[in-house]
C-alpha positions in Angstrom: -19.0 -69.7 56.9 -18.2 -69.1 53.3 -15.5 -66.6 52.4 -16.8 -63.4 50.9 -14.9 -61.8 47.9 -15.1 -58.2 46.7 -14.3 -58.0 43.0 -14.3 -54.8 40.9 -15.3 -55.1 37.3 -16.2 -52.5 34.6 -19.7 -52.2 33.4 -19.0 -54.1 30.1 -17.1 -56.9 31.9 -20.0 -57.3 34.4 -22.5 -57.4 31.6 -20.5 -60.2 29.9 -20.3 -62.1 33.2 -24.1 -61.9 33.6 -24.6 -63.0 30.0 -22.5 -66.1 30.7 -24.3 -66.9 33.9 -27.7 -66.5 32.2 -26.6 -68.9 29.5 -25.6 -71.5 32.1 -28.8 -71.1 34.0 -30.8 -71.6 30.8 -28.8 -74.6 29.9 -29.6 -76.2 33.3 -33.3 -75.3 33.0 -33.5 -76.9 29.6 -31.7 -80.0 30.9 -34.3 -80.2 33.7 -37.1 -79.9 31.2 -35.6 -82.6 29.0 -35.1 -85.0 31.9 -38.7 -84.6 32.9 -40.1 -85.1 29.4 -37.3 -86.8 27.5 -38.2 -84.7 24.5 -35.9 -82.3 22.7 -37.6 -79.1 21.5 -37.9 -79.3 17.7 -36.9 -75.7 17.0 -33.9 -75.6 19.5 -30.6 -77.4 20.0 -28.8 -77.4 23.3 -26.3 -79.6 25.1 -27.8 -81.6 27.9 -25.9 -81.1 31.1 -24.6 -84.1 33.1 -26.6 -84.7 36.2 -28.6 -87.4 38.0 -32.1 -86.1 37.5 -34.4 -83.1 36.8 -34.3 -82.1 40.5 -30.5 -81.8 40.5 -30.7 -79.8 37.3 -33.3 -77.5 38.8 -31.2 -77.0 41.9 -28.1 -76.0 39.8 -30.2 -73.7 37.7 -31.5 -72.1 40.9 -28.0 -71.6 42.1 -27.1 -69.7 38.9 -30.3 -67.7 39.3 -29.4 -66.8 42.9 -25.9 -65.6 41.8 -27.4 -63.5 39.0 -29.9 -61.9 41.3 -27.3 -61.2 43.9 -25.1 -59.4 41.3 -28.1 -57.4 40.0 -29.0 -56.3 43.5 -25.4 -55.1 44.1 -25.4 -53.3 40.8 -28.7 -51.4 41.6 -27.3 -50.2 44.9 -24.3 -48.7 43.0 -26.2 -47.0 40.2 
């Protein structure tokens, strides 16, 4: 079983943490899209993450999404 941590952060710190996680999720989603189409969006630039295929990129993006949602649920309970 995974160890559970309890971490206390201020509202601003938590907001910045979520911003960073959302940026990482988006980067992995864009990487998955690129790996499926092999086309870079004309109006956007991003760094392609290193992975084997689109499925792996989707899985990692999903992990980030789960973390974000878990944090948001915990925030709502405390408001």
